[in-house]
Structure formats: C-alpha cells, structure tokens
N, C-alpha and C positions, 0 to 999 in steps of 0.2 A: 385648328383651335382658334386662330385669329378670326376666321369667318364666323365662328359660333359666337365669339365675344362681341363682334361688331353687330351681329343680329340681335343679340341680347340687350346690348346697350343702345341700339338705334344709332350707332355712330355713322356720321356722314362726312366727318373730316378725315383726311388721309394722314394727318400729322398727329403724333402723340404729344400731348401737352407736357411742357416742362415747367408750367406755372402751378405751384402747389398751394393748397389752402393751409392755413395755420390756425391752430386752436387759440382760444382767448387766453389760455394760461401760458402762452408763449412756447409751447412744445410743438414741434413740426409734425404734421400728420399728412402723409401722402393720401390724396383724395381717391386714387385708384379708380373706383367706379363712379362715385357720386358726383365728381366734379370734372371728369376728364374733358368734357366738351365746354362747359360754361367757363371755366377758368382759362382755358386756352383761347376762348373767344374774347374775353376781357383783356387778356394779355396780347391779343392780336398776333398770335404766332404766325398766322397765315400771311398777314401784311408784312411782318418783319422778314419772313423767309423769302418773299418775292420782291423785297425792296432793293432795287439796283438802278443805276443810271439808265435812263431810257424807259424805265418801267412806268406803271400807272401811279399817278399821284392820288392819294386817298387819305381820308381821316375817319377814324371810328371813335365815336364818343358814347360813353355809357353813363347814364345818370341813375344811380342806385338810390331810390327814394324809399328806403326800408324794403328789404327783399320781399317781405310778406305783403306789402302794400302796393308797390309800383316799381317797375324798372323801365327805363326808356333807352332805346338804342338808336343811334343815328349813324348812317354810313354815307359819307360824302365822297363823291367821285369827281375829281377836278378834271376839266377838259382843256385841251390846248387853246381853245378860243376864249377862255376865261369863264365860261359857264360851268355849272356843276349839277350833277344829279344827286338828289338827296333821298335816301330811303329811311323810313321811320318805322320803328316797331315799339309797341307799348304792351307790357305785361302787367296786369293790374289785379289786385285782390286775390293773390295766391292764398290758398288755404294753409293754415299753420302746419298741417301734416305734409304739405307738398315739399319735396326735397329737390336739390339741384340735380339729382340723378334722373329727374324727369326731363331735363333739358338736353336736346341734341342740336348740333349746329350743322347746317348744310351749306350749300354753295351760296356765296355772297351774303353770308351772315344770316341765313334763314334759321330762325329759332322756333322750334316746334315743341309741343308738349301735349298732354291730354286736352289742355286749352291752348289755342294758338295765340300768338301775339296779334293784337290789332295792328293793321299795317296802313301805311300811307307812303306817298312819294311825291316829290316836287322836282321841277326843273328850275334851278336858280339862274337868273340872268347874270351876266358878267358883273354888274354893279352889286347885286345881292351877294354873290359869291365873294366878291372883293371885300365887301363890308364884313362878312362873316370871318374871312381869313384875317382881316385886320383886327377884329375883336379877339380872335384866337392868339394872334401875335402879341396883342396888348396884355393878354392873360398869361404870357409865358407858357402857352399850351404845348409847345414843341420841345419842352424840356430845358434843363434836366430836372427830374423830380427830386423830392426830398427823400434821401435814402433812409429806409426804416419806417416810413409812414405806414400806419396800420389802417386798414379799411374793413371794418366789421360788416357783416351782412345786414345788421339791424341799425345802421347809421345812414346818414345822407352823405353821398360823395359822388364825384365825377372822376372818370379816367378819360384820357385822350391819347390815342395811338395814331401815329401818322407816318406816311412815307411821302416826302416831297423832294423831287429831283434826286432820287436815289438815297436820300438821307433819312434814317429812322429817327423817330422822336417819341417820347412818352412823357406824360404828365398826370398828376393826380391831385385832387383837392378834397379835403375832408372837412365837413361842417362840424363845429362852428369856428374853425381855425381862421387865422388871418389869411391864409392861402386861399380858402374858399371864398372869403370876402372879396378877393381880387379877381374872381371870375367875371369876365366882361362879355362872354359869348352866350351865356345861358338865355337871356331874354331874346336876343336876336335869333337863336336857334328855335326857341319856343314859338316865335312869331311865324316861322315857316312850318310848324308842326300842324298837319291837317288831320291827325287822328282825333276822333271825337272823345277823348278822355282827358279830363282836366289834369293839369300838372299837380303832382303832390309836392307842395312847397316845403322847404326845410322848416323845422320847428325845434324849439328847445326841448330836449329830452334828458332823462337821467343818463349817466354814462352807460355805454353799451353793455358792459359786464354786469351791471346791476339789473338790466332788463332781460337777462337770461334766466332760465328756470333755476331758482335757488335750491330746489329739492333734488337736483341731480348732482352726483359726486363729480369732482374734477376728473376729466377724461371720459365722462359719460354724457356729454352734451347731446342734444338732439342732432340727428344726422343732417338737418338742414341749417345748422348753425355753422358758419364758416367765416374765415377772415383772410383777406389778401394782405400781403406785405410787399411794399414797393422797394425796389433796389435802385441802383444808380442810373439805369437806363430802361427800366421796365419792371414787371413784377418779378419778385425774387423767386429763383428756382430753389429746390431743396438742396 
C-alpha cells in the first residue's frame, strides 16, 4: 500500500511530515495528500532529523512571494574552510489551479512539478559566506520564532531553518510586520542569486483572508489555499 501511495504522490522523501497546514478560519486541517512534501520541506524535517554534533552545517531559506506568483528556495551548505555552497530554486507564475499536491521533494531539496523550478548554484567565498551568516545573525534568523505566527500562502514571508554545530534553529518573518522589516539577509542573498527571474518584491495588499474567494463557504476553500502556523522552535504540528 505504501509503495502505491508513494508512486501516486511522487514522493521522494523517506520521512512523513509532521508539519500540517491550517485553514484561514483557524481550524486544523491535516494536509494528507496535498501538502505532505511541501510543508515538510518548509519545516525542514530532514535537516532537523539529521542535526547532531559533527553533522553538516546547513541553512534552508524559503521566500514565499505569494504562492501563485513566486517562491524562492535557498540551500546553504557551510564548509569547514568557511566557504559555502549555495543552491537556488525559483518557482514562478504558478497557475491559480495549481495545488501544492503537485510538489514533490527529492534529495537535497529537489523541487519538481509539471513545471520545474528554475535552478542556479554558487560557491561562496569565505568572506561572502561570512557576510551572509553575519546578516542572518543580525536578523535573529536562528531563532527563536514568534509562537503562533501565521503564514498564509497568499502573503509575503520568509522562513529560515538551520543546523549549526548540531544546534537546530528556526525563524519566520511575515510581511509587513516589524519582524519582516528586521530582515538583514535578503538583499545579500538576492545578490548571490544567479537565476534569471526577477525577485517579486513585497507590496502592500489587503489582508490575506480578504483575498480568498468570497463565494466559497467556510471550510470549502480552494485546495491550493493553505496556511502555516509557527510554533516555539519550528512549524507547529497538529
């Protein structure tokens, strides 16, 4: 049965997600099929599970610039000599009917769909990596996050998951709050981004709940509408 499910979903992660989506009306909805991979990826379940002293130091940053418009994913692999490998993925202009069930995550954060992410990679010098890590530190990017922070799919936000010297960290920033204004790493990270897709910059919008389909009854939102809720040290589990 599990093999059939894996084939049907296109699953390539061996770990079952414990990070669940939550509907805008504050009731908990287990994503089951539609978000099993994507939410686990944002929660960095794989990084957290492998985070132990002597393990790999790495950081995963997600910039959700309205799900239907653009998502940028950055994987930073820190090396003992101070340099760092940076993998970049950009998913842009998703059709409104596209749901997160189309997303599967593979080895090293490979995100695939009927459309694949545009990809890039960089090798950062020790100075560049040091500057980026300093900007992350100045942004309190290694935690702790604000417990209860809500991250709707149709808003602008960042998440940062990290493992440094065996210590797990998580942070989230939601636009246009003061916390988002304190992000110091974005421009530095964007300067390393060699994917030829312009960054979708934050802009003032109506509240997320007002931009959902008003003709749908509560509990009947579109399948690609989702929300993450942050806990004390990561995304909240059900």
